[in-house]
DOPADREN-247078 format. One record per atom (N, C-alpha, C): residue in one letter; x, z, y; atom name. Coordinates in steps of 0.2 Angstrom, whole numbers, plus 5000, padded with zeros to 4 digits. Each point is the difference from the previous one (the first is absolute). Example, Ala and Ser with C-alpha at 12.3 -4.5 7.8 and 13.67 -1.06 7.14 Angstrom:
<recs>
+---+------+------+------+----+
: r :   px :   pz :   py :  a :
+---+------+------+------+----+
: A : 5066 : 5039 : 4972 :  N :
: A : 4996 : 5000 : 5006 : CA :
: A : 5004 : 5000 : 5006 :  C :
: S : 4998 : 4996 : 5005 :  N :
: S : 5004 : 5001 : 5006 : CA :
: S : 4996 : 5003 : 5005 :  C :
+---+------+------+------+----+
</recs>
This chain:
<recs>
+---+------+------+------+----+
: r :   px :   pz :   py :  a :
+---+------+------+------+----+
: M : 5237 : 5176 : 4701 :  N :
: M : 5005 : 4998 : 4996 : CA :
: M : 5007 : 5001 : 5003 :  C :
: G : 5000 : 5000 : 5007 :  N :
: G : 5007 : 5000 : 5003 : CA :
: G : 5003 : 5007 : 4999 :  C :
: I : 4996 : 5006 : 5001 :  N :
: I : 5003 : 5006 : 4999 : CA :
: I : 5003 : 5001 : 4993 :  C :
: S : 4996 : 4998 : 4995 :  N :
: S : 5002 : 5001 : 4993 : CA :
: S : 5006 : 4995 : 4998 :  C :
: L : 5000 : 4994 : 5003 :  N :
: L : 5006 : 4996 : 4999 : CA :
: L : 5006 : 5003 : 5003 :  C :
: G : 4999 : 5002 : 5006 :  N :
: G : 5006 : 5003 : 5004 : CA :
: G : 5003 : 5006 : 4996 :  C :
: S : 4995 : 5004 : 4997 :  N :
: S : 5003 : 5006 : 4997 : CA :
: S : 5003 : 4998 : 4993 :  C :
: L : 4998 : 4995 : 4997 :  N :
: L : 5003 : 4998 : 4994 : CA :
: L : 5007 : 4997 : 5001 :  C :
: L : 5000 : 4996 : 5006 :  N :
: L : 5007 : 4997 : 5001 : CA :
: L : 5005 : 5006 : 5002 :  C :
: I : 4998 : 5005 : 5004 :  N :
: I : 5004 : 5005 : 5002 : CA :
: I : 5002 : 5005 : 4994 :  C :
: W : 4995 : 5002 : 4996 :  N :
: W : 5001 : 5006 : 4995 : CA :
: W : 5000 : 4997 : 4993 :  C :
: G : 4998 : 4994 : 4999 :  N :
: G : 5001 : 4997 : 4993 : CA :
: G : 4993 : 5000 : 4996 :  C :
: L : 5001 : 4996 : 4995 :  N :
: L : 4994 : 4999 : 4996 : CA :
: L : 4996 : 5006 : 4997 :  C :
: P : 5004 : 5005 : 4998 :  N :
: P : 4997 : 5006 : 4997 : CA :
: P : 4994 : 5003 : 5004 :  C :
: L : 5000 : 4998 : 5007 :  N :
: L : 4995 : 5003 : 5004 : CA :
: L : 4993 : 4996 : 5000 :  C :
: V : 5000 : 4995 : 4995 :  N :
: V : 4994 : 4997 : 5000 : CA :
: V : 4994 : 5004 : 4997 :  C :
: V : 5002 : 5006 : 4996 :  N :
: V : 4995 : 5004 : 4998 : CA :
: V : 4997 : 5004 : 5006 :  C :
: C : 5004 : 5002 : 5005 :  N :
: C : 4997 : 5003 : 5006 : CA :
: C : 4995 : 4995 : 5003 :  C :
: V : 5002 : 4994 : 5001 :  N :
: V : 4996 : 4995 : 5003 : CA :
: V : 4993 : 4999 : 4996 :  C :
: V : 5000 : 5000 : 4994 :  N :
: V : 4994 : 4999 : 4996 : CA :
: V : 4996 : 5006 : 5001 :  C :
: L : 5003 : 5006 : 4999 :  N :
: L : 4996 : 5006 : 5001 : CA :
: L : 4997 : 5001 : 5007 :  C :
: G : 5004 : 4998 : 5005 :  N :
: G : 4997 : 5001 : 5007 : CA :
: G : 4994 : 4995 : 5001 :  C :
: S : 5001 : 4994 : 4997 :  N :
: S : 4995 : 4995 : 5001 : CA :
: S : 4993 : 5002 : 4996 :  C :
: I : 5001 : 5003 : 4994 :  N :
: I : 4994 : 5003 : 4997 : CA :
: I : 4997 : 5005 : 5004 :  C :
: L : 5003 : 5005 : 5002 :  N :
: L : 4997 : 5005 : 5004 : CA :
: L : 4997 : 4998 : 5007 :  C :
: L : 5003 : 4995 : 5003 :  N :
: L : 4998 : 4997 : 5006 : CA :
: L : 4993 : 4996 : 4999 :  C :
: N : 5000 : 4996 : 4994 :  N :
: N : 4994 : 4997 : 4999 : CA :
: N : 4994 : 5004 : 4998 :  C :
: I : 5002 : 5005 : 4996 :  N :
: I : 4994 : 5005 : 4998 : CA :
: I : 4998 : 5004 : 5006 :  C :
: S : 5004 : 5002 : 5005 :  N :
: S : 4998 : 5003 : 5006 : CA :
: S : 4996 : 4996 : 5004 :  C :
: I : 5002 : 4993 : 5001 :  N :
: I : 4996 : 4996 : 5004 : CA :
: I : 4993 : 4999 : 4997 :  C :
: A : 4999 : 4999 : 4993 :  N :
: A : 4994 : 5000 : 4997 : CA :
: A : 4996 : 5006 : 5001 :  C :
: M : 5003 : 5006 : 4999 :  N :
: M : 4996 : 5006 : 5001 : CA :
: M : 4998 : 5001 : 5008 :  C :
: A : 5004 : 4998 : 5004 :  N :
: A : 4998 : 5000 : 5007 : CA :
: A : 4994 : 4995 : 5002 :  C :
: S : 4999 : 4995 : 4996 :  N :
: S : 4995 : 4995 : 5002 : CA :
: S : 4993 : 5002 : 4996 :  C :
: G : 5000 : 5006 : 4997 :  N :
: G : 4994 : 5003 : 4998 : CA :
: G : 4999 : 4999 : 4992 :  C :
: R : 5005 : 4997 : 4997 :  N :
: R : 4999 : 4999 : 4993 : CA :
: R : 5002 : 5007 : 4996 :  C :
: E : 4997 : 5001 : 4995 :  N :
: E : 5002 : 5006 : 4995 : CA :
: E : 5006 : 4998 : 4996 :  C :
: F : 5004 : 5005 : 4998 :  N :
: F : 5005 : 4998 : 4995 : CA :
: F : 4997 : 4998 : 4994 :  C :
: S : 5002 : 4995 : 4997 :  N :
: S : 4998 : 4998 : 4993 : CA :
: S : 5006 : 4996 : 4997 :  C :
: S : 4999 : 4998 : 4994 :  N :
: S : 5005 : 4996 : 4996 : CA :
: S : 5001 : 4993 : 5003 :  C :
: E : 4995 : 4998 : 5003 :  N :
: E : 5000 : 4993 : 5003 : CA :
: E : 5005 : 5000 : 5006 :  C :
: V : 4999 : 5005 : 5004 :  N :
: V : 5004 : 5001 : 5006 : CA :
: V : 5007 : 5001 : 4998 :  C :
: F : 5001 : 5004 : 4995 :  N :
: F : 5007 : 5001 : 4998 : CA :
: F : 5003 : 4994 : 4997 :  C :
: L : 4997 : 4996 : 4996 :  N :
: L : 5002 : 4994 : 4997 : CA :
: L : 5002 : 4995 : 5006 :  C :
: V : 4996 : 4999 : 5005 :  N :
: V : 5001 : 4995 : 5005 : CA :
: V : 5006 : 5002 : 5004 :  C :
: A : 5001 : 5007 : 5001 :  N :
: A : 5006 : 5002 : 5004 : CA :
: A : 5006 : 4999 : 4996 :  C :
: V : 5000 : 5001 : 4993 :  N :
: V : 5006 : 4999 : 4996 : CA :
: V : 5001 : 4992 : 5000 :  C :
: E : 4995 : 4996 : 5000 :  N :
: E : 5002 : 4993 : 5000 : CA :
: E : 5003 : 4998 : 5006 :  C :
: I : 4997 : 5002 : 5006 :  N :
: I : 5003 : 4999 : 5006 : CA :
: I : 5008 : 5002 : 5001 :  C :
: A : 5001 : 5006 : 4997 :  N :
: A : 5006 : 5003 : 5001 : CA :
: A : 5005 : 4996 : 4995 :  C :
: C : 4998 : 4998 : 4995 :  N :
: C : 5005 : 4996 : 4995 : CA :
: C : 5002 : 4994 : 5004 :  C :
: G : 4995 : 4996 : 5003 :  N :
: G : 5001 : 4994 : 5004 : CA :
: G : 5005 : 5002 : 5006 :  C :
: S : 4999 : 5005 : 5003 :  N :
: S : 5005 : 5002 : 5006 : CA :
: S : 5007 : 5002 : 4997 :  C :
: G : 5000 : 5003 : 4995 :  N :
: G : 5007 : 5002 : 4997 : CA :
: G : 5003 : 4993 : 4997 :  C :
: L : 4997 : 4996 : 4997 :  N :
: L : 5003 : 4994 : 4998 : CA :
: L : 5002 : 4995 : 5005 :  C :
: A : 4996 : 5000 : 5006 :  N :
: A : 5002 : 4996 : 5005 : CA :
: A : 5006 : 5003 : 5004 :  C :
: S : 5000 : 5006 : 5000 :  N :
: S : 5006 : 5003 : 5003 : CA :
: S : 5007 : 4999 : 4996 :  C :
: V : 4999 : 5001 : 4994 :  N :
: V : 5006 : 4999 : 4995 : CA :
: V : 5002 : 4992 : 5000 :  C :
: A : 4995 : 4996 : 5000 :  N :
: A : 5002 : 4993 : 5001 : CA :
: A : 5003 : 4998 : 5006 :  C :
: G : 4998 : 5003 : 5006 :  N :
: G : 5003 : 4999 : 5006 : CA :
: G : 5007 : 5003 : 5001 :  C :
: A : 5001 : 5006 : 4997 :  N :
: A : 5007 : 5003 : 5000 : CA :
: A : 5004 : 4996 : 4995 :  C :
: L : 4998 : 4997 : 4995 :  N :
: L : 5005 : 4996 : 4996 : CA :
: L : 5001 : 4994 : 5003 :  C :
: L : 4996 : 4997 : 5003 :  N :
: L : 5001 : 4993 : 5003 : CA :
: L : 5005 : 5001 : 5007 :  C :
: I : 5000 : 5006 : 5003 :  N :
: I : 5004 : 5000 : 5006 : CA :
: I : 5006 : 5003 : 4997 :  C :
+---+------+------+------+----+
</recs>
């Protein structure tokens, strides 16, 4: 969360889209590296984690 919060503080809230997309890609790649095949379940879990990361970063940026 530190890197995403820092980037939102420096470049602004429109960058939250990049934070969410990066989190989705990272979580999918971690799931694939652990031996799981790509499925809708893997994708939905990655999207849920990414939404949480994005919301946490936005909340932190707004509070600071």
